[in-house]
C-alpha positions as CSV (number, residue, x, y, z in Angstrom):
1,X,-1.0,16.3,10.9
2,X,-2.9,14.5,8.1
3,X,-0.2,11.8,7.9
4,X,-0.4,11.2,11.6
5,X,-4.2,10.9,11.4
6,X,-4.0,8.5,8.5
7,X,-1.4,6.4,10.3
8,X,-3.5,6.4,13.5
9,X,-6.6,5.2,11.5
10,X,-4.6,2.4,9.9
11,X,-3.1,1.3,13.2
12,X,-6.5,1.5,14.9
13,X,-8.1,-0.5,12.1
14,X,-5.3,-3.1,12.3
15,X,-5.7,-3.3,16.1
16,X,-9.4,-3.9,15.7
17,X,-8.7,-6.7,13.3
18,X,-6.0,-8.4,15.3
19,X,-7.0,-8.0,19.0
20,X,-8.9,-11.0,20.3
21,X,-12.5,-10.5,21.5
22,X,-12.9,-9.5,25.1
23,X,-16.0,-8.5,27.1
24,X,-16.5,-4.8,28.0
25,X,-14.1,-2.9,25.7
26,X,-12.9,0.3,27.4
27,X,-10.8,3.3,26.3
28,X,-7.0,2.9,26.5
29,X,-5.6,3.7,29.9
30,X,-2.8,6.2,30.6
31,X,0.7,4.8,30.0
32,X,2.4,3.9,33.3
33,X,5.7,1.9,33.3
34,X,5.4,0.9,36.9
35,X,4.3,-2.6,37.9
36,X,1.6,-2.5,40.6
37,X,-0.6,-5.3,42.0
38,X,-4.3,-5.1,41.4
39,X,-7.4,-7.0,42.3
40,X,-9.5,-5.6,39.4
41,X,-9.5,-7.8,36.2
42,X,-10.6,-4.8,34.1
43,X,-7.2,-3.1,34.7
44,X,-5.4,-6.2,33.5
45,X,-7.5,-6.4,30.4
46,X,-6.9,-2.7,29.6
47,X,-3.1,-3.3,30.0
48,X,-3.2,-6.2,27.6
49,X,-5.1,-4.1,25.1
50,X,-2.4,-1.4,25.3
51,X,0.4,-4.0,24.8
52,X,-1.4,-5.4,21.8
53,X,-1.9,-1.9,20.3
54,X,1.8,-1.1,20.7
55,X,2.6,-4.4,19.0
56,X,0.3,-3.6,16.1
57,X,1.9,-0.2,15.6
58,X,5.2,-2.0,14.8
59,X,3.3,-3.8,12.0
60,X,2.0,-0.6,10.4
61,X,4.7,-0.5,7.7
62,X,3.7,-4.0,6.6
63,X,0.0,-3.1,6.5
64,X,0.9,0.1,4.6
65,X,2.8,-1.8,1.9
66,X,0.6,-4.9,1.6
67,X,-3.0,-3.7,2.1
68,X,-2.9,-0.4,0.2
69,X,-1.9,1.1,-3.2
70,X,1.7,1.6,-2.0
71,X,3.1,-1.4,-3.8
72,X,1.9,-0.5,-7.2
73,X,3.0,3.1,-6.9
74,X,6.5,2.5,-5.7
75,X,7.2,-0.2,-8.3
76,X,6.0,2.0,-11.1
77,X,8.1,4.9,-9.9
78,X,11.1,2.6,-9.7
79,X,10.6,1.5,-13.3
80,X,10.3,5.2,-14.3
81,X,13.7,6.1,-12.7
82,X,15.4,3.1,-14.3
83,X,13.8,4.0,-17.7
84,X,15.2,7.5,-17.4
85,X,18.6,6.1,-16.5
86,X,19.2,8.8,-13.9
87,X,20.7,6.4,-11.4
88,X,19.8,7.8,-8.0
89,X,17.8,10.8,-9.2
90,X,15.2,11.2,-7.8
91,X,16.6,9.6,-4.6
92,X,14.9,6.8,-2.8
93,X,13.6,9.1,-0.1
94,X,11.8,11.2,-2.6
95,X,10.2,8.3,-4.4
96,X,9.0,6.6,-1.2
97,X,7.7,9.9,0.1
98,X,5.8,10.6,-3.1
99,X,4.4,7.0,-3.0
100,X,3.4,7.5,0.6
101,X,1.5,10.7,0.0
102,X,-0.2,9.2,-3.1
103,X,-1.2,6.2,-1.0
104,X,-2.7,8.5,1.6
105,X,-4.6,10.3,-1.1
106,X,-6.0,7.2,-2.7
107,X,-6.8,5.3,0.5
108,X,-8.4,8.3,2.2
109,X,-12.0,7.2,1.5
110,X,-11.2,3.7,2.8
111,X,-9.7,5.1,6.0
112,X,-12.6,7.4,6.5
113,X,-15.1,4.5,6.2
114,X,-13.1,2.4,8.6
115,X,-12.9,5.2,11.0
116,X,-16.7,5.9,10.9
117,X,-17.8,2.2,10.9
118,X,-15.3,0.5,13.1
119,X,-12.7,2.7,14.9
120,X,-15.0,5.4,16.4
121,X,-17.7,3.0,17.6
122,X,-15.0,0.7,19.1
123,X,-13.4,3.6,21.0
124,X,-16.8,4.8,22.2
125,X,-17.6,1.3,23.6
126,X,-20.5,0.9,21.2
127,X,-19.2,-2.4,19.7
128,X,-16.7,-5.0,20.8
129,X,-13.5,-6.1,19.2
130,X,-15.0,-8.8,17.1
131,X,-17.6,-6.6,15.5
132,X,-15.0,-3.8,15.0
133,X,-12.7,-6.3,13.2
134,X,-15.6,-7.4,10.9
135,X,-16.6,-3.8,10.1
136,X,-13.0,-2.7,9.5
137,X,-12.4,-5.6,7.1
138,X,-15.3,-4.7,4.9
139,X,-13.9,-1.5,3.3
140,X,-10.5,-3.1,2.9
141,X,-12.0,-6.2,1.2
142,X,-14.0,-4.0,-1.1
143,X,-10.9,-2.0,-2.1
144,X,-8.7,-5.0,-2.6
145,X,-11.3,-7.0,-4.5
146,X,-11.6,-4.3,-7.1
147,X,-7.9,-4.5,-7.8
148,X,-7.5,-8.3,-7.6
149,X,-7.8,-10.4,-10.7
150,X,-10.2,-13.3,-10.5
151,X,-7.5,-15.7,-11.7
152,X,-5.2,-14.8,-8.8
153,X,-8.0,-15.0,-6.2
154,X,-9.1,-18.4,-7.6
155,X,-5.5,-19.6,-7.3
156,X,-5.3,-18.9,-3.5
157,X,-8.9,-20.1,-2.9
158,X,-7.9,-23.5,-4.5
159,X,-4.6,-23.6,-2.6
160,X,-6.3,-22.9,0.7
161,X,-8.9,-25.7,0.1
162,X,-11.8,-23.6,1.3
163,X,-15.3,-23.8,-0.2
164,X,-16.0,-21.6,-3.1
165,X,-17.3,-18.3,-1.6
166,X,-20.6,-16.8,-2.7
167,X,-19.3,-13.2,-2.5
168,X,-16.3,-11.2,-1.5
169,X,-17.5,-11.0,2.1
170,X,-17.0,-14.8,2.4
171,X,-13.3,-14.6,1.3
172,X,-11.0,-14.5,4.3
173,X,-8.3,-11.9,4.5
174,X,-5.6,-14.5,4.6
175,X,-6.7,-15.6,1.1
176,X,-7.5,-12.2,-0.4
177,X,-4.3,-10.4,0.7
178,X,-1.8,-12.5,-1.2
179,X,-4.0,-12.5,-4.3
180,X,-4.2,-8.7,-4.1
181,X,-0.4,-8.5,-3.8
182,X,0.4,-10.5,-6.9
183,X,-2.3,-8.7,-8.8
184,X,-0.7,-5.4,-7.8
185,X,2.7,-6.6,-8.9
186,X,1.5,-7.7,-12.3
187,X,-0.3,-4.4,-12.8
188,X,2.7,-2.4,-11.7
189,X,5.0,-4.4,-14.2
190,X,2.5,-3.7,-17.0
191,X,2.5,0.0,-16.3
192,X,6.3,0.0,-15.9
193,X,6.7,-1.7,-19.3
194,X,4.6,0.9,-21.0
195,X,6.7,3.6,-19.4
196,X,9.9,2.0,-20.3
197,X,9.3,1.5,-24.0
198,X,9.7,5.2,-25.2
199,X,13.0,5.5,-23.3
200,X,14.2,2.2,-24.8
201,X,13.4,3.5,-28.3
202,X,15.5,6.6,-27.6
203,X,18.4,4.5,-26.4
204,X,18.3,2.3,-29.5
205,X,18.2,5.3,-31.9
206,X,21.1,7.0,-30.1
207,X,23.1,3.8,-30.1
208,X,22.5,3.1,-33.8
209,X,23.4,6.7,-34.6
210,X,26.7,6.6,-32.7
211,X,27.6,3.3,-34.3
212,X,26.9,4.6,-37.8
213,X,29.2,7.6,-37.0
214,X,32.0,5.3,-35.8
215,X,31.9,6.7,-32.2
216,X,32.3,3.3,-30.5
217,X,34.1,4.7,-27.5
218,X,31.3,7.1,-26.5
219,X,28.7,5.5,-24.1
220,X,25.2,5.8,-25.6
221,X,23.8,6.6,-22.2
222,X,25.7,9.8,-22.0
223,X,24.0,11.1,-25.2
224,X,20.6,9.6,-24.7
225,X,20.1,10.8,-21.1
226,X,19.6,14.5,-21.9
227,X,17.1,13.5,-24.7
228,X,15.2,11.3,-22.4
229,X,15.0,13.9,-19.7
230,X,14.0,16.6,-22.3
231,X,11.2,14.3,-23.6
232,X,10.0,13.6,-20.1
233,X,9.8,17.3,-19.3
234,X,8.2,18.3,-22.5
235,X,5.3,15.9,-22.2
236,X,4.9,16.8,-18.5
237,X,5.8,13.3,-17.5
238,X,5.2,13.5,-13.7
239,X,1.7,14.8,-14.3
240,X,0.9,11.9,-16.7
241,X,2.5,9.2,-14.5
242,X,0.7,10.4,-11.3
243,X,-2.6,10.9,-13.1
244,X,-2.4,7.4,-14.6
245,X,-1.5,5.8,-11.3
246,X,-4.4,7.5,-9.4
247,X,-6.9,6.8,-12.1
248,X,-5.8,3.1,-12.2
249,X,-7.5,2.7,-8.8
250,X,-10.8,4.3,-9.7
């Protein structure tokens, strides 16, 4: 139920940002697949809104990956699995599911703010689409700006040719989003490197030991894998990794 609520909030926020402004916003009509003539323009507008919302729902995965903490989390978890050398354990479904739930946990305050400031007033006909889009963009901009490096943001501001913004509110989403993505990738690679180093040391020690013993035919990964798993379990690795990931967004 909580996942459905979060996905609905994300979809509603995306719909508020993408739907064009129209006078007299109204609640969504009931779904009817029959085509009937009408002389009331309001019904046509409501139908167009419904089609736009269904189109936006198909873009939810892209919004989830690009505008949230999902990218950093899933990249770090992938580095962790490769460092352990466990091939497909944990499987992709488990890693993506863990990344999804961590994303929901981290982004919950942002979703709540979007729901209170933009989605609910828009659904209650208190504001129009244009104002809803502006209100929904503010919490997203605040979250992304905290995770974006100034160097990356300056790069896309210069490439776009816009005037130097006075504050983050003046930066368009089309400029902030790519800067946020490459900043997330760099941060994820840095965290992944720090996770990978201890496992690399174990591989080197095991390989050197096997070579000194003359056991050239025995793959070092077969000997180092149990030691890496044992080390990861002894230090409570999942606790440390998840804690570090969540605290990196504070």
